Backbone bond lengths (Angstrom), bond angles and torsions (degrees), N, CA, C in turn:
res aa  C-N    CA-C-N  psi(-1)  N-CA   C-N-CA  omega(-1)  CA-C   N-CA-C  phi
1 M - - - 1.448 - - 1.517 108.86 -
2 L 1.305 114.69 146.54 1.457 121.07 176.90 1.514 109.21 -121.24
3 R 1.316 115.34 149.27 1.461 119.55 174.46 1.526 108.60 -71.30
4 K 1.347 115.70 164.21 1.465 119.77 178.43 1.517 111.02 -57.20
5 R 1.311 116.51 -42.12 1.469 121.05 177.69 1.516 107.50 -103.50
6 F 1.286 116.81 119.65 1.456 120.52 -177.13 1.521 110.01 -143.15
7 E 1.287 114.13 160.92 1.453 121.79 177.10 1.529 108.48 -93.25
8 P 1.330 117.92 148.92 1.471 120.21 178.42 1.528 112.92 -54.57
9 A 1.316 117.68 -33.64 1.465 120.08 179.34 1.524 111.10 -63.61
10 E 1.330 117.69 -28.55 1.461 120.67 178.66 1.521 110.60 -66.11
11 I 1.333 117.26 -36.42 1.469 120.44 178.16 1.523 109.56 -64.65
12 E 1.330 115.88 -46.30 1.466 120.03 179.54 1.524 110.63 -59.57
13 S 1.328 116.71 -44.67 1.452 121.18 -179.99 1.532 110.98 -63.85
14 A 1.321 117.11 -43.32 1.468 121.29 180.00 1.526 110.74 -64.09
15 L 1.320 117.76 -42.21 1.465 121.14 178.91 1.526 111.22 -66.28
16 T 1.323 116.71 -38.27 1.467 120.86 177.68 1.518 110.32 -63.43
17 R 1.334 116.83 -44.44 1.473 120.48 178.64 1.526 110.85 -64.21
18 A 1.326 117.31 -42.20 1.467 121.19 179.81 1.531 110.46 -63.54
19 H 1.331 117.00 -42.08 1.464 121.06 179.39 1.533 110.33 -64.43
20 R 1.338 115.86 -44.23 1.467 120.79 178.83 1.529 110.05 -60.52
21 E 1.343 116.39 -43.22 1.461 120.73 -179.60 1.529 110.61 -64.35
22 Q 1.304 116.18 -36.45 1.470 120.51 179.08 1.532 110.83 -67.35
23 L 1.328 117.44 -36.54 1.456 121.32 -177.70 1.529 113.66 -79.15
24 I 1.332 116.54 -46.13 1.471 118.63 -173.04 1.522 114.42 -119.20
25 G 1.317 116.97 3.45 1.461 120.00 179.34 1.513 111.58 97.92
26 P 1.314 115.78 169.62 1.465 119.93 -175.88 1.527 112.55 -67.48
27 A 1.322 114.23 149.78 1.460 120.92 174.14 1.528 108.11 -67.15
28 P 1.341 117.57 156.19 1.475 119.46 -177.98 1.526 113.53 -52.64
29 E 1.327 118.27 -35.23 1.467 120.06 -178.78 1.525 112.84 -73.68
30 R 1.330 118.39 -4.08 1.465 122.46 179.01 1.533 112.33 -110.70
31 V 1.327 117.82 7.04 1.465 121.73 -178.73 1.522 109.04 -100.87
32 G 1.332 116.71 128.87 1.461 121.15 178.33 1.515 111.67 -83.51
33 H 1.327 116.25 138.03 1.457 123.03 177.26 1.519 108.36 -125.54
34 R 1.313 116.53 144.09 1.455 120.90 179.35 1.521 109.18 -71.60
35 T 1.322 115.82 124.86 1.463 120.49 -177.36 1.518 110.67 -150.57
36 V 1.310 115.78 167.42 1.462 122.34 178.80 1.527 109.55 -81.10
37 V 1.331 114.86 134.29 1.468 122.64 173.62 1.526 105.75 -123.87
38 R 1.339 116.43 118.49 1.469 121.22 -176.22 1.521 109.38 -107.69
39 V 1.331 116.59 128.04 1.464 121.68 -179.88 1.526 108.75 -84.60
40 L 1.326 115.19 122.75 1.460 120.37 177.61 1.519 111.26 -85.82
41 R 1.336 115.62 -48.85 1.466 118.76 -177.29 1.522 110.21 -160.59
42 V 1.322 113.52 164.76 1.470 122.46 175.99 1.517 107.25 -111.51
43 D 1.308 116.47 140.84 1.453 122.77 177.53 1.524 107.01 -140.97
44 R 1.300 116.44 -173.40 1.472 120.67 177.72 1.515 109.86 -137.08
45 I 1.309 114.75 142.55 1.458 121.83 166.94 1.518 104.05 -114.64
46 G 1.324 115.57 105.11 1.464 119.56 -171.02 1.510 108.18 66.46
47 S 1.316 116.49 -124.74 1.462 120.19 178.44 1.528 111.78 -98.29
48 E 1.327 116.83 -1.15 1.463 121.84 -176.24 1.532 111.71 -88.63
49 P 1.355 118.23 119.43 1.462 119.42 177.36 1.537 110.59 -73.03
50 I 1.320 115.01 137.11 1.456 121.52 176.46 1.523 108.23 -126.63
51 V 1.323 115.97 159.81 1.461 120.60 177.02 1.523 109.19 -123.87
52 E 1.314 114.67 144.78 1.454 121.57 173.04 1.521 105.63 -101.61
53 V 1.336 116.51 122.76 1.462 120.91 -174.52 1.525 111.21 -127.08
54 I 1.312 114.07 158.28 1.459 122.46 170.59 1.526 106.87 -111.26
55 V 1.322 116.05 127.44 1.466 121.72 174.11 1.529 104.75 -99.29
56 V 1.306 114.96 100.81 1.453 121.72 -169.36 1.531 112.82 -55.70
57 A 1.317 118.57 -44.00 1.464 120.89 -176.46 1.525 113.09 -80.98
58 W 1.326 117.90 -11.59 1.472 120.14 178.33 1.524 110.41 -93.64
59 D 1.320 116.80 -55.19 1.466 122.01 177.01 1.520 106.93 -156.87
60 P 1.331 117.87 107.76 1.463 120.37 -175.22 1.520 114.69 -72.87
61 V 1.339 118.10 2.56 1.462 121.05 -177.71 1.527 112.19 -116.43
62 D 1.328 118.25 -49.03 1.467 121.77 -175.98 1.525 111.91 -78.55
63 A 1.318 115.53 127.44 1.466 121.34 179.95 1.524 110.53 -83.12
64 V 1.321 114.93 154.01 1.456 124.04 178.40 1.523 107.31 -123.58
65 I 1.319 116.93 144.42 1.467 121.20 -179.62 1.528 109.36 -104.46
66 L 1.340 115.19 133.00 1.470 122.79 -179.81 1.522 109.82 -132.38
67 P 1.329 117.48 155.82 1.465 119.35 169.29 1.535 108.34 -64.67
68 A 1.309 117.48 133.62 1.467 121.12 -178.04 1.522 112.27 -60.53
69 D 1.329 116.84 -33.66 1.465 118.71 -177.69 1.522 112.65 -68.57
70 M 1.324 118.17 -13.41 1.463 120.58 174.57 1.526 109.73 -63.15
71 I 1.328 116.17 -31.74 1.462 121.20 178.16 1.521 110.49 -92.72
72 T 1.340 117.21 -50.59 1.471 120.19 -173.64 1.524 112.35 -61.09
73 S 1.316 117.92 -32.84 1.466 120.01 -179.56 1.527 111.92 -68.42
74 C 1.331 117.41 -22.74 1.466 121.38 179.48 1.521 113.19 -90.98
75 V 1.335 116.38 -35.99 1.463 119.44 -170.85 1.525 114.10 -107.48
76 G 1.336 117.82 -9.74 1.460 120.54 176.86 1.511 114.58 70.35
77 M 1.322 117.99 26.67 1.462 121.63 177.73 1.514 109.43 -101.09
78 A 1.332 115.96 155.63 1.458 121.01 174.13 1.526 108.96 -75.36
79 V 1.315 115.96 149.25 1.470 121.66 -179.20 1.520 111.31 -55.07
80 N 1.322 117.58 -42.65 1.471 121.18 -177.11 1.524 113.43 -67.43
81 D 1.338 117.59 -15.08 1.462 121.15 178.80 1.535 113.05 -89.13
82 L 1.325 117.87 -4.46 1.462 121.29 -174.12 1.535 116.03 -74.82
83 P 1.349 119.73 -37.98 1.471 118.41 -176.19 1.529 112.52 -55.71
84 G 1.342 114.53 132.86 1.457 120.73 179.31 1.513 114.67 86.50
85 K 1.313 117.96 -11.55 1.467 121.54 -178.60 1.524 110.66 -82.48
86 R 1.332 114.72 152.17 1.463 122.20 175.53 1.517 108.51 -112.75
87 F 1.313 114.61 140.50 1.458 121.71 179.30 1.518 109.24 -130.21
88 M 1.307 116.04 157.84 1.454 122.13 170.26 1.524 106.02 -103.87
89 A 1.327 116.19 139.57 1.464 121.01 177.38 1.518 108.27 -153.39
90 R 1.316 115.53 159.04 1.459 120.73 172.98 1.522 106.98 -87.58
91 V 1.337 115.29 122.45 1.462 122.30 -176.35 1.528 108.14 -136.19
92 N 1.307 116.12 141.24 1.468 119.65 176.33 1.527 109.21 -80.13
93 I 1.309 115.63 83.25 1.466 122.72 -171.53 1.528 113.72 -68.97
94 H 1.312 117.90 -8.74 1.472 120.62 176.84 1.523 111.71 -95.39
95 A 1.329 117.25 9.90 1.467 121.08 177.64 1.519 109.46 -60.42
96 R 1.321 115.42 145.64 1.468 120.48 -178.17 1.526 112.58 -81.66
97 S 1.342 117.30 -23.21 1.465 120.30 -179.29 1.528 108.97 -146.09
98 S 1.326 115.70 164.03 1.468 119.71 179.81 1.523 111.56 -64.24
99 E 1.328 117.17 -28.43 1.464 120.73 178.96 1.525 112.00 -65.74
100 E 1.329 117.68 -24.47 1.464 121.77 -179.26 1.528 113.24 -88.54
101 L 1.332 117.91 -9.87 1.462 120.77 -177.47 1.521 111.46 -66.60
102 F 1.333 115.53 142.47 1.465 120.21 167.84 1.521 108.20 -128.60
103 F 1.321 115.06 154.07 1.455 122.55 -175.93 1.518 108.42 -131.45
104 E 1.332 116.87 137.87 1.463 120.22 174.91 1.516 109.87 -154.13
105 G 1.312 115.28 155.42 1.454 121.92 173.94 1.517 115.80 66.06
106 F 1.328 117.11 45.74 1.462 119.35 177.98 1.516 110.49 -63.46
107 E 1.342 115.60 139.56 1.463 122.53 171.74 1.526 107.60 -146.81
108 V 1.311 115.94 153.96 1.464 120.49 -179.51 1.526 108.52 -66.08
109 A 1.329 116.41 130.98 1.474 121.46 178.82 1.520 109.61 -78.77
110 P 1.313 116.44 152.56 1.471 118.79 175.01 1.523 110.04 -61.14
111 D 1.321 116.20 151.09 1.464 120.79 177.51 1.523 109.99 -64.28
112 V 1.322 115.16 148.03 1.465 121.15 174.53 1.530 106.54 -72.84
113 P 1.343 117.77 133.06 1.463 119.50 -179.41 1.529 111.57 -57.58
114 H 1.324 116.74 142.31 1.453 123.27 -179.62 1.541 109.62 -56.97
115 G 1.334 116.75 130.58 1.450 121.90 178.15 1.520 114.32 83.63
116 W 1.321 118.02 -4.13 1.456 121.98 -177.94 1.521 111.74 -64.77
117 L 1.315 116.94 -39.55 1.468 121.53 178.62 1.519 109.83 -108.19
118 S 1.307 116.76 51.24 1.464 120.09 -177.51 1.530 110.17 -66.93
119 T 1.321 114.69 149.69 1.465 119.41 179.48 1.518 109.26 -79.33
120 L 1.306 115.61 148.01 1.473 120.37 -179.02 1.490 111.87 -92.18
């Protein structure tokens, strides 16, 4: 993808990357891996619900913001039921920045076994 305003060198670079990907497959940062995505909270931008999530295998500390319907459309849950829930999704966990992340195939993660995360 290119921004609306771009330099000609960006087109050349993008075409080179696309050609390379076509010949030898996607670069590691473009491959999705099944991982846990934990919803921290739901918010809104205007009337659009968004979720703040942690992608455990990408960065277990920095949250990422996604449209809530990216999850609800896959799992059939109401937006208000998402906070605190864990999901499995395919995510390109080798992405260099949150802007490069992609998400697909959300499904409800199995429950954490009782006592597994006991307090010390």
